[in-house]
C-alpha positions, 0 to 999 in steps of 0.5 A: 457329762455335765447334765443336770438332774432336770433332764433325767426326771420323767414327767411322772416324777415332776407330776408329784411335786407342785413346786416344780410345775414350771418344769412339768409344764415346760414347752420345748422350743422348736429352735434353741436360742439364748432366750430359752435359757432359764435357771439350770436349763442352759442347752437343748439337752438340759431341758426337763425329761429330754434325756430320760425320754431319749435314753431311759424310757425304752427300758421301762418297766425292766426290773432294776434293783437300785440306782447309783447317782453321780451328778456334778454341780450343774444345779447349783444355780437352782440349789434351793429346789434340789431336794424337791428334784431328787424326790421327783427323780426317785418318785418317777423312777420308782413308779415306772420301774415298779419298785416302791422301795427303790434303793437310791445311793448318790454321792456328795457334790464333788467340789464344795465351795460357794454355791455348792455348799447350798447344794450339798445341804439339799442333798443331805435333806433328801436322805433325811426325808427318804428312807430308801436314799443314802448319800455318800461323802466324797470331799475327803477323797475328791478335793482339790480336783473338781472332777474327782479323778480318784473314782475307786474309793468313791465307788467302794463307798457306794458299793458298801451302801448297795451291799446293805440296801440292795443285798441285805448285808449286815455288819457293814460300816456304810454311813459317812461321818456327819457333823451334828454340832460345833463349839469354839472353846478357847479359840479352838473349834470342836466338831462332833460327828456321827458315824466317825471313827477318826479324830481329825487334827488337821485338815487344809488344802495344803496338807500333803496327805490330802485325799489319802484314806486312813 
């Protein structure tokens, strides 16, 4: 709970990204103090690779069919590098678990506002760059609760991606709506989306049906 991506990335993953050399060369202090804080690394258990080494390494190289990744906003202070960190995570896990086409399904940042917008943008960029990855949208079912109490609809969307990418099922609607352009004719905003089935007429935080699926 509350951990950043940094602590789950193995050293083998950091080694593939030159822009993450500060994480790769991180030296763990013998005693954690406030002077050790740097960016998203705010506690001992948030240090690069600590939880991977403590929780995951022992399972290598057992076979895994794919990954479901659900992370909060711990990395919003380092959002510009989040795409690179997702690459490092995937590169490390796919190498160590000997699966060069490891399916990787992850959910959109649950609470979007302010700094989180930048983080979501970097999440989208990763799925564009890695054909094995897919991001599942969730703000329509999560908001306004930052922790996302409605887990079942989100899990259902992730399962659809897993059925397609891991088990080869076809004919499924798996991709979340994604905006591709926007115009403002006659003081009204018109947004075009890919993978959308619904036409949204109104969407605000005061809407009584917010979070309900159509």
